[in-house]
C-alpha distance (Angstrom), angle and dihedral (degrees) to the residues before:
residue distance angle dihedral
M1 . . .
E2 3.80 . .
Q3 3.78 120.3 .
P4 3.80 114.7 -109.0
T5 3.80 113.6 -111.2
V6 3.79 134.9 -124.3
M7 3.80 119.5 -166.8
Y8 3.79 120.8 -149.8
I9 3.82 118.7 -163.1
H10 3.80 114.4 -161.4
G11 3.78 127.3 -143.9
F12 3.79 134.1 -109.4
R13 3.82 114.4 -55.8
S14 3.79 92.3 13.3
G15 3.79 131.9 95.6
A16 3.78 146.6 -147.4
N17 3.79 87.2 -94.0
G18 3.83 93.4 62.7
S19 3.79 124.4 120.2
K20 3.83 96.8 -103.9
R21 3.79 94.4 70.7
E22 3.81 88.8 52.9
Q23 3.81 92.1 47.0
L24 3.79 90.9 49.5
Q25 3.80 91.9 49.0
E26 3.79 88.9 50.9
Y27 3.82 90.2 49.9
F28 3.82 93.8 48.9
G29 3.82 93.7 39.8
E30 3.78 115.3 179.3
G31 3.82 91.6 -20.3
Y32 3.82 96.1 81.3
R33 3.77 139.2 17.7
V34 3.82 111.2 -129.3
I35 3.80 116.1 -147.3
A36 3.79 127.2 -175.5
P37 3.80 126.0 -167.7
E38 3.79 119.8 -145.9
V39 3.82 106.9 -120.6
D40 3.78 138.9 164.7
A41 3.80 135.6 -158.3
D42 3.82 95.5 -76.8
P43 3.82 102.1 104.8
E44 3.81 96.8 -162.1
K45 3.78 95.4 49.8
S46 3.80 94.7 39.8
L47 3.81 96.1 46.4
A48 3.81 90.6 47.7
R49 3.82 89.5 54.4
I50 3.82 93.1 44.7
N51 3.81 92.6 47.4
E52 3.80 91.4 49.2
I53 3.81 90.7 53.8
I54 3.82 92.5 45.0
E55 3.80 89.9 51.9
S56 3.80 92.1 55.1
E57 3.83 101.3 32.6
K58 3.84 100.5 35.4
P59 3.82 97.0 -154.4
E60 3.80 117.6 -153.6
I61 3.81 92.1 -148.2
V62 3.81 129.9 29.1
I63 3.82 115.7 -163.8
G64 3.79 123.5 -171.2
T65 3.78 135.5 177.1
S66 3.81 126.3 -155.5
L67 3.83 108.3 -34.5
G68 3.80 86.5 3.5
G69 3.81 85.8 59.1
W70 3.80 89.8 57.8
M71 3.81 89.4 48.8
T72 3.81 89.8 48.7
L73 3.80 89.8 55.1
M74 3.81 94.3 45.1
C75 3.82 101.9 41.5
D76 3.81 125.4 100.0
S77 3.79 91.4 -101.3
G78 3.79 100.4 169.1
N79 3.82 108.7 -155.6
A80 3.80 95.9 -28.2
Q81 3.79 121.0 134.2
L82 3.82 109.0 -113.0
V83 3.80 121.7 -142.5
V84 3.80 117.8 -174.7
V85 3.80 127.7 -174.8
N86 3.81 118.4 -160.7
P87 3.80 90.0 -24.9
S88 3.77 117.9 -159.1
T89 3.80 97.6 -121.6
D90 3.82 92.4 179.8
P91 3.83 106.6 33.4
A92 3.82 94.4 171.3
K93 3.81 89.0 60.2
T94 3.81 97.2 38.5
L95 3.80 97.0 45.1
G96 3.81 95.8 39.2
Q97 3.80 92.4 91.8
W98 3.83 90.1 68.5
V99 3.82 101.6 49.8
A100 3.83 113.6 140.0
Q101 3.82 94.4 4.5
E102 3.78 121.7 122.9
L103 3.79 103.5 -127.5
P104 3.80 128.0 -169.7
Y105 3.79 119.5 -131.0
F106 3.81 116.1 -116.4
C107 3.81 93.8 -129.0
E108 3.77 137.8 29.1
R109 3.79 104.5 -86.9
L110 3.78 123.5 -139.8
D111 3.82 91.3 -131.7
G112 3.81 90.6 60.3
V113 3.81 93.5 -120.8
Q114 3.80 110.0 130.7
T115 3.82 103.2 175.6
Y116 3.79 134.5 43.0
V117 3.80 132.8 -160.9
L118 3.79 113.1 -156.4
T119 3.79 110.7 -147.4
R120 3.80 129.8 -157.5
E121 3.82 87.4 -120.5
V122 3.82 91.2 60.5
L123 3.79 92.1 44.5
D124 3.82 91.2 51.7
K125 3.82 90.4 57.3
Y126 3.82 90.0 72.5
G127 3.81 90.4 68.2
V128 3.82 93.3 80.3
Y129 3.81 94.6 58.7
D130 3.82 122.6 87.5
V131 3.79 106.6 -155.3
E132 3.82 95.4 178.4
K133 3.81 92.4 53.6
T134 3.80 89.8 48.5
I135 3.82 92.4 49.8
K136 3.81 89.7 51.5
E137 3.82 91.2 50.3
K138 3.82 95.9 45.7
G139 3.83 98.7 30.9
G140 3.79 94.2 116.4
R141 3.82 89.7 61.5
I142 3.82 99.7 39.7
H143 3.80 123.9 99.5
A144 3.81 114.4 -179.0
L145 3.80 132.1 -163.7
C146 3.80 111.9 -165.7
S147 3.78 129.8 178.8
S148 3.79 117.5 -145.4
S149 3.84 85.5 -157.6
D150 3.80 93.9 61.8
E151 3.81 105.0 142.8
L152 3.80 94.1 -167.9
I153 3.80 106.3 47.5
G154 3.80 100.5 16.9
D155 3.79 110.4 -154.9
L156 3.82 97.8 -35.2
H157 3.81 92.3 111.1
I158 3.82 91.5 50.2
R159 3.81 92.8 48.3
T160 3.81 89.7 50.4
L161 3.81 98.0 45.1
A162 3.83 103.4 35.8
P163 3.83 97.1 71.1
L164 3.83 92.2 43.4
L165 3.82 105.2 44.8
D166 3.79 130.4 63.9
R167 3.79 110.5 -106.6
E168 3.83 93.8 -112.1
R169 3.80 89.7 57.2
L170 3.82 95.3 55.7
M171 3.81 121.3 68.8
I172 3.81 113.4 -171.3
V173 3.80 116.8 -170.6
D174 3.80 136.3 162.1
D175 3.80 103.8 -152.2
F176 3.81 100.8 94.3
G177 3.80 136.2 37.1
H178 3.79 131.3 -130.5
R179 3.77 95.2 -58.0
C180 3.79 112.6 76.4
S181 3.79 102.4 -128.5
G182 3.79 136.5 120.4
A183 3.80 107.8 0.7
G184 3.80 89.3 12.1
M185 3.80 91.3 63.1
V186 3.83 90.4 46.3
H187 3.83 89.8 55.2
L188 3.80 91.4 44.8
F189 3.81 89.7 53.9
E190 3.84 89.2 49.5
I191 3.81 89.3 56.8
L192 3.79 91.6 46.2
D193 3.83 90.4 49.1
E194 3.82 88.1 59.5
L195 3.81 91.6 51.4
């Protein structure tokens, strides 16, 4: 019998080779196989890649952090449970500060690319997506972990999600920042324990 699959979608300036995929595999152990696509900030290209993998792998759970959280919400996820951590609910606004800058990735990426230049053209592509409509449609499958101490996106993600998700599907804490590490991973594992 094949192992069930979990997909992890990393955030902006990270990669499939980052530490979260490893931590998730450790958490799930032999029970699940954790896969992680390599994506970038281009929503069309990245969602096409994610959707292609979902179609073939049929993950039971899709987990995304930051921009990967937005992609988790917007992908063609089938019946998978969706877990988002500090999702960027308005990527055009959040990422806008980095337009035209050459930015290094935080980890060594599997595709060999080590820097990224975010263009206005890529940022403009986000305008066709309606994240609030998507949250309403998928709300029964979404579990969100949001930090009120997020230094990057402030409380935008909380203001977006709180009116749209049932209270038991939204965990708001203040003991980690934007990056899901330390206490953030502990809370993520608490959500996954309930699934």
